[in-house]
C-alpha positions in Angstrom: -24.3 15.4 -21.4 -23.4 17.4 -18.6 -19.2 18.0 -17.5 -19.7 15.4 -14.8 -21.4 12.8 -17.5 -18.8 13.1 -19.9 -15.8 13.5 -17.0 -17.4 9.8 -16.0 -17.7 8.6 -19.8 -13.9 9.6 -20.1 -13.1 7.6 -17.2 -14.8 4.8 -17.9 -13.3 4.6 -21.6 -10.0 4.7 -20.4 -10.8 1.6 -18.0 -11.2 3.2 -14.9 -14.0 1.6 -13.4 -14.2 2.0 -9.9 -14.9 5.3 -7.7 -14.2 5.6 -3.9 -16.3 8.5 -2.7 -17.4 10.6 0.1 -19.3 13.3 -1.5 -20.6 16.2 -0.7 -22.8 18.9 -1.7 -20.6 20.4 -4.5 -20.1 16.7 -5.9 -23.9 16.1 -6.2 -24.3 16.5 -10.0 -21.3 13.6 -10.2 -23.2 11.6 -7.8 -26.1 12.2 -10.8 -24.3 11.1 -13.0 -23.5 8.2 -11.9 -27.0 6.6 -13.0 -26.6 8.0 -16.3 -23.5 6.7 -17.5 -22.8 2.9 -16.8 -19.4 1.5 -16.3 -18.5 3.1 -13.2 -18.9 1.1 -9.5 -18.7 3.6 -6.7 -18.2 2.6 -3.4 -18.7 4.8 -0.5 -16.7 5.2 2.2 -17.4 7.1 5.4 -13.9 8.9 6.0 -11.6 10.4 3.5 -9.0 8.2 4.7 -10.6 5.1 4.1 -11.0 5.9 0.3 -7.9 7.3 -0.6 -6.4 3.9 1.2 -9.3 1.8 -0.3 -7.8 3.2 -4.0 -4.0 2.3 -2.8 -5.3 -1.1 -2.5 -7.3 -1.6 -5.5 -4.8 -0.5 -7.6 -1.8 -2.3 -6.5 -4.1 -5.3 -7.3 -5.5 -4.4 -10.3 -2.6 -2.9 -11.5 -4.5 0.2 -12.9 -5.7 3.4 -10.9 -9.0 4.0 -9.3 -10.6 6.9 -9.2 -11.3 8.8 -5.7 -14.6 11.5 -5.5 -13.3 13.9 -1.9 -15.3 17.2 -0.8 -13.2 20.4 -0.9 -10.1 20.8 0.6 -11.4 19.5 3.8 -12.0 16.3 2.5 -8.9 15.8 0.5 -7.3 16.9 3.4 -8.5 13.9 5.6 -7.4 11.9 2.5 -3.8 12.7 3.0 -2.1 9.9 4.7 -3.0 7.3 2.6 -2.3 9.3 -0.3 1.2 9.9 1.1 1.3 5.7 1.3 -0.2 5.8 -2.3 2.7 8.3 -3.5 5.3 6.4 -1.2 4.7 2.9 -3.1 4.4 4.5 -6.6 0.4 3.3 -6.8 -1.5 5.0 -9.7 -4.4 7.3 -7.9 -6.9 10.0 -10.2 -8.7 12.2 -7.3 -11.3 14.1 -8.7 -11.8 16.8 -6.1 -14.9 19.1 -6.0 -14.9 22.7 -5.3 -17.5 25.8 -5.0 -18.7 26.9 -8.3 -16.3 29.3 -10.0 -18.3 32.7 -9.2 -19.0 31.4 -5.7 -15.0 31.1 -5.0 -14.5 35.3 -4.3 -16.9 35.5 -1.8 -14.7 33.0 0.2 -17.2 30.8 2.0 -16.9 28.9 5.2 -15.4 25.5 3.2 -13.7 27.4 1.0 -10.0 26.3 0.5 -6.3 26.2 -1.2 -6.9 22.8 -2.6 -4.4 23.3 -5.0 -2.0 23.8 -2.5 -3.4 20.9 -0.2 -3.1 18.4 -3.4 -0.1 19.3 -4.4 1.6 17.7 -0.9 1.1 14.3 -2.7 0.4 14.5 -5.7 2.5 14.7 -9.2 0.0 16.8 -10.9 -2.6 19.0 -10.0 -5.4 20.6 -12.4 -8.3 22.9 -12.0 -11.2 22.4 -14.8 -12.1 25.6 -16.0 -15.1 25.1 -18.0 -17.5 22.3 -18.7 -16.2 22.0 -22.5 -12.6 21.4 -21.1 -13.5 19.0 -18.1 -13.6 15.4 -20.0 -10.4 16.2 -21.9 -9.0 17.4 -18.8 -10.2 14.2 -17.0 -8.3 12.0 -20.1 -5.2 14.1 -19.0 -5.7 13.1 -15.4 -5.3 9.5 -16.5 -2.5 10.1 -18.5 -0.6 11.6 -15.7 -1.4 8.8 -13.0 0.0 6.9 -16.0 2.4 3.8 -14.0 2.5 4.5 -10.6 1.9 8.7 -9.8 -0.9 10.6 -8.4 -3.0 13.1 -10.7 -5.6 15.3 -8.8 -8.2 17.5 -10.4 -10.4 20.1 -9.5 -13.9 20.0 -10.6 -15.5 23.2 -9.5 -19.6 22.6 -9.4 -20.6 24.7 -12.4 -18.3 22.9 -14.3 -19.8 19.9 -13.4 -23.5 20.8 -13.8 -23.1 22.8 -16.8 -23.3 21.3 -20.6 -20.4 20.0 -22.5 -21.2 20.1 -26.4 -17.9 18.3 -27.0 -18.7 15.1 -25.2 -16.4 13.1 -23.0 -12.8 12.1 -24.5 -11.6 8.9 -25.9 -9.6 6.3 -24.3 -6.1 7.1 -22.8 -3.1 4.9 -23.4 -1.1 4.7 -20.1 2.2 5.6 -21.1 5.1 2.3 -21.2 7.9 2.3 -18.8 10.8 3.7 -19.9 13.6 1.7 -21.3 16.8 1.5 -19.0 19.4 2.8 -21.2 22.5 0.6 -22.7 24.8 2.8 -20.8 23.1 1.6 -17.4 23.2 -1.7 -18.1 26.9 -1.8 -18.9 27.4 0.0 -15.6 25.4 -2.5 -13.9 28.0 -5.6 -15.2 30.7 -3.9 -14.9 30.3 -3.3 -11.2 28.5 -7.0 -10.5 32.0 -8.5 -12.5 34.1 -6.4 -10.3 34.8 -8.6 -7.8 33.8 -6.6 -4.9 30.9 -7.6 -2.4 27.8 -6.5 -4.3 24.1 -6.4 -2.5 20.8 -5.9 -5.5 18.1 -3.8 -4.2 14.5 -4.4 -5.1 11.8 -2.1 -5.1 9.4 -0.6 -7.2 6.0 -1.0 -7.6 5.5 -4.8 -7.5 8.0 -7.6 -7.3 5.7 -10.6 -8.5 6.5 -13.9 -9.0 8.6 -13.5 -12.5 10.5 -10.5 -11.5 11.2 -12.1 -8.3 12.7 -15.4 -10.1 14.9 -13.0 -12.5 16.2 -11.3 -9.6 17.5 -15.2 -7.9 18.8 -15.7 -11.4 21.0 -12.4 -11.5 22.0 -13.0 -8.0 23.1 -16.8 -8.8 24.3 -15.6 -11.8 27.0 -13.0 -10.5 27.2 -13.9 -6.9 25.5 -10.7 -5.6 23.4 -10.9 -2.3 19.6 -10.0 -2.4 17.1 -7.9 -1.0 13.9 -5.9 -1.1 13.3 -2.7 0.6 12.4 -2.6 4.0 8.7 -2.2 2.8 7.9 -3.3 -0.5 5.0 -2.4 -2.4 3.5 -6.1 -3.5 5.4 -8.7 -3.4 4.9 -12.7 -4.5 5.8 -14.8 -1.5 5.3 -18.4 -0.6 6.1 -21.5 -2.6 7.7 -21.6 -6.0 8.7 -17.7 -5.3 12.1 -16.8 -4.8 14.6 -16.2 -1.3 14.9 -13.4 -1.1 15.7 -11.2 2.1 14.0 -8.1 3.1 16.2 -4.9 4.2 15.8 -4.7 8.1 13.2 -2.2 9.2 15.7 -0.9 12.6 18.4 1.2 11.6 21.2 -0.7 13.8 19.8 -4.1 11.7 20.2 -2.3 8.8 23.6 -0.8 9.2 25.0 -4.2 10.7 23.1 -5.9 7.4 24.9 -3.4 4.9 28.4 -3.1 6.6 30.2 -5.4 4.0 28.6 -4.2 0.8 31.1 -2.4 -1.5 28.2 -2.1 -4.0 24.6 -1.4 -4.1 22.5 -2.2 -7.2 19.0 -0.1 -6.8 16.8 -1.6 -9.0 13.3 0.5 -8.1 14.2 0.8 -5.0 15.3 4.3 -3.3 18.9 4.4 -1.3 18.1 2.9 2.1 17.8 5.6 4.9 17.2 5.1 8.6 13.1 6.1 9.0 13.9 8.3 11.6 17.0 10.1 12.8 18.4 8.9 16.1 21.0 10.2 18.2 24.7 8.9 17.4 23.7 7.3 14.5 23.7 8.0 10.7 21.0 8.4 8.1 22.1 6.4 5.5 22.5 3.1 6.3 25.5 1.8 4.0 29.0 2.8 4.3 30.3 6.2 3.4 32.5 4.6 1.1 29.8 2.2 -0.6 28.7 3.1 -4.4 25.3 3.3 -4.7 24.5 2.6 -8.4 20.2 3.2 -9.5 20.1 0.4 -12.6 16.3 1.5 -12.1 14.0 3.8 -11.0 10.0 2.6 -10.4 8.9 4.1 -13.4 11.3 2.3 -15.7 11.0 -1.0 -17.6 12.6 -3.3 -15.1 11.8 -6.4 -16.8 13.3 -5.7 -19.8 16.5 -4.9 -17.4 16.8 -7.9 -15.8 16.4 -9.9 -19.3 19.6 -7.3 -20.7 21.6 -8.2 -17.7 20.6 -12.2 -17.7 21.5 -12.8 -21.2 24.9 -10.7 -20.6 25.9 -13.2 -18.0 24.4 -16.5 -19.5 22.4 -16.7 -17.0 18.4 -17.1 -18.8 18.4 -20.6 -17.9 19.7 -20.9 -14.6 17.9 -22.7 -11.7 16.9 -19.4 -9.1 16.6 -20.6 -5.1 13.1 -20.8 -4.7 11.0 -21.7 -1.5 9.5 -25.2 -1.3 6.3 -25.7 0.4 7.1 -25.7 4.1 4.1 -25.3 7.0 5.3 -25.3 10.3 2.8 -27.3 13.0 -0.1 -25.8 14.6 0.6 -24.6 17.6 -1.4 -25.4 21.0 -1.7 -23.5 24.4 -1.5 -19.2 24.5 -2.0 -17.1 22.0 0.7 -14.8 21.6 2.5 -13.0 18.2 4.7 -16.3 17.3 1.8 -18.6 17.5 -0.5 -16.8 15.8 1.6 -16.3 13.0 2.7 -19.8 13.3 -1.0 -20.7 12.5 -1.7 -17.9 10.0 1.2 -19.8 7.8 -0.3 -23.0 8.0 -3.6 -21.8 6.8 -3.0 -18.9 3.9 -5.2 -20.0 1.6 -3.5 -20.4 -1.9 -3.4 -17.1 -4.2 -4.5 -15.0 -0.7 -3.9 -11.4 -0.9 -2.3 -10.1 2.6 -2.3 -6.4 4.1 0.1 -5.9 6.8 -0.1 -3.3 9.0 0.1 -5.3 12.5 3.4 -3.0 13.4 5.6 -4.8 16.5 2.6 -7.8 16.2 3.7 -8.5 12.9 7.4 -8.9 13.5 7.4 -13.2 13.5 5.0 -13.1 10.2 6.9 -11.9 7.7 9.4 -14.6 8.2 7.5 -17.5 9.4 5.1 -17.5 6.1 8.0 -17.3 3.4 7.2 -20.6 2.2 3.7 -21.1 3.2 0.9 -21.3 0.2 1.4 -18.9 -2.7 -0.2 -15.5 -2.1 0.8 -11.5 -2.5 2.1 -9.2 0.6 1.0 -5.7 0.3 3.5 -3.7 3.1 2.6 -0.1 4.7 5.0 1.6 2.4 4.7 5.5 3.7 4.6 4.7 7.2 1.3 6.5 7.4 -1.0 4.2 10.1 -4.3 3.6 8.7 -3.5 1.6 6.0 -4.6 -2.0 6.3 -8.1 -1.8 6.8 -8.5 0.3 3.6 -6.6 -1.2 1.6 -8.1 -4.7 2.5 -11.0 -3.1 1.0 -9.4 -1.8 -2.3 -7.6 -5.3 -2.9 -11.0 -7.3 -2.4 -12.7 -5.3 -4.8 -9.8 -5.5 -7.1 -9.9 -9.5 -6.8 -13.2 -10.8 -5.4 -11.8 -14.2 -6.4 -9.0 -13.9 -4.2 -9.3 -14.1 0.1 -7.9 -10.9 1.6 -6.3 -11.4 4.9 -5.8 -7.9 7.4 -3.0 -8.2 9.6 -3.8 -5.1 11.9 -2.7 -3.3 15.1 -4.9 -2.7 17.5 -3.8 1.5 17.6 -3.6 1.1 14.0 -7.3 0.0 13.3 -8.8 3.1 15.1 -7.7 5.2 12.6 -9.7 3.5 9.8 -11.9 2.1 11.8 -14.8 2.9 9.8 -13.5 0.6 6.5 -15.2 -2.2 8.2 -19.1 -0.6 7.1 -17.7 -0.4 3.8 -16.8 -4.5 3.9 -20.0 -5.2 5.2 -22.0 -2.6 3.0 -19.5 -4.4 0.1 -20.0 -7.7 1.3 -16.2 -8.4 0.8 -14.2 -11.4 1.4 -12.2 -10.2 4.1 -10.5 -11.4 6.9 -9.6 -8.8 9.7 -7.2 -10.2 12.4 -6.8 -7.2 15.4 -3.6 -7.9 17.1 -4.8 -6.8 20.7 -2.2 -5.7 23.0 -3.6 -2.9 24.6 -0.6 -0.1 23.5 0.8 1.4 20.9 3.9 -0.6 21.3 6.5 -0.1 18.2 6.1 3.7 20.1 7.2 1.8 23.6 10.3 0.5 21.3 10.7 4.0 19.4 10.6 6.0 22.9 13.7 3.5 23.8 15.7 3.6 21.0 15.5 7.5 20.4 17.0 8.0 24.3 14.7 10.5 25.2 14.1 11.0 29.2 16.6 8.1 29.5 14.8 5.3 27.2 12.3 4.9 30.0 9.0 7.1 30.0 7.4 8.3 33.3 3.9 8.4 34.3 2.4 11.0 31.7 4.4 9.7 28.9 3.7 6.0 29.4 -0.2 7.2 29.5 0.7 8.6 25.7 1.8 4.7 24.7 -1.4 3.0 26.4 -4.8 2.3 24.8 -5.9 -0.2 26.9 -8.0 2.0 29.4 -10.8 1.8 28.5 -9.7 -1.8 26.6 -11.7 -1.6 23.4 -14.0 -3.9 22.4 -13.2 -4.8 18.9 -16.2 -7.3 18.3 -18.7 -4.7 19.5 -17.5 -2.5 17.1 -17.5 -5.1 14.2 -21.2 -6.0 14.7 -21.7 -2.5 15.5 -20.8 -1.9 11.9 -22.3 -5.4 10.3 -18.9 -7.7 10.5 -19.0 -11.3 11.9 -16.6 -10.7 14.9 -15.0 -13.6 17.3 -12.4 -13.2 20.1 -9.7 -15.5 20.6 -7.6 -15.8 23.9 -5.9 -19.3 22.7 -4.1 -20.7 19.9 -6.8 -23.3 19.6 -9.5 -20.8 19.8 -7.7 -18.7 16.7 -7.3 -21.7 14.6 -10.9 -22.7 14.2 -12.0 -18.8 14.3 -9.5 -18.3 11.4 -10.1 -21.4 9.6 -13.6 -20.8 9.4 -13.3 -17.1 8.3 -11.0 -18.5 5.6 -13.5 -20.8 4.4 -16.9 -18.7 5.0 -17.2 -15.9 2.0 -18.0 -12.1 3.5 -16.5 -9.9 6.1 -15.0 -12.0 9.3 -13.5 -10.2 12.3 -11.0 -11.9 14.8 -9.9 -9.6 17.8 -7.1 -12.0 19.0 -5.8 -11.3 22.2 -2.1 -11.0 22.3 0.6 -9.8 25.0 3.1 -7.0 23.7 6.2 -8.6 22.1 8.5 -6.8 23.9 
């Protein structure tokens, strides 16, 4: 058994069964080992930013790490944007990065790079394996370090990969259990919730599933505290039967107003709310300076146990929280815009669907109008790095092949990782991609105005940097060229017909929805 075979066997032993890959020369023995070791599904992606985003989407839905296979420092560099998103979302990923043979590094070949330095920017743990005999235990340690919500990067020199490993594979690694929240923090939260002051609970972390959401609703109802998620929760259970819960506003001005009367923030898996960007004459922190921000639990803590303890303290285990009934809007007709598209989606979301949201400004009406649709999970862009939606949909579909995945994607964002369509077709994934095609970087137009640059009004050169309509992108042709069935919708009726068909039919479909900008 060579090093690569022992590494893959170790990963499989620890229940890591999917590897998203874009290999090169240094990884050929790892690729060869895929034919020798049973139990690893390897998914080819044409760009590293696709495979890292796919690993993120997979891990969110599978509730365990995926692995990636990357080619040297440049390949890892191409993957950084979506690894950044995974890190911000507390999503576990195990990266395997090939490197030159150990004896070749001294010659500074063209692809030689500081892989550890690159990896440190987006990893909680980085290690270079020194010998074939070490690689299996190093792989096991990488799985352990990824744990619940961390990113580990293991660097695999080519000679470590091809050399014999007489020790063989390592045994399965048990992922660490979440940390228990100390009783002192439970007591402190109780004291604040009983203070008579205005309290708001902000929930975040890796996931707010239906059970956790209901417990949060019970706690809010028992204590009179208001309740919200952070701006972009990593994974959120929504729809009929789920708790009624606000989402923190994205715009700084709206967030400041939203929190203006709050005296205590109780943070459960969430970070203190800050503005996404700095703006002239606006503070970075969204809460008042005299508002106390208390961290009850971090993302790695046992949040469910902490909530149960709080509910016992308030005698609230049997309280009925406020939940959404099934409430669908009327199907729209006439012109297609972001509002009519949102109405149609709200009606047609199938039960147990997975929604991946990178619709940017076109998505603003989507979240509120789908709150009482059929039950579904909603995945958000946690780190703000564009190019998340299409790859994350690939990973989610591989993790949950029995569930329909619907990707809500802006036209500009789609072009960052458009190669994802090819992988959708190659793997025959059950994904509906909706492109909100407004021919603009509308989010940047909004931000240009908010920053006050040039008085908030772009000149002709600046305006051209925000316009992607010349030439117009033909997403139907792009999708069909990569093997994905595609249609174009220009009216609400066309959109409804096409979306309904795409939901009913298996396999990947793309709808190029021509919509005007929201503003």
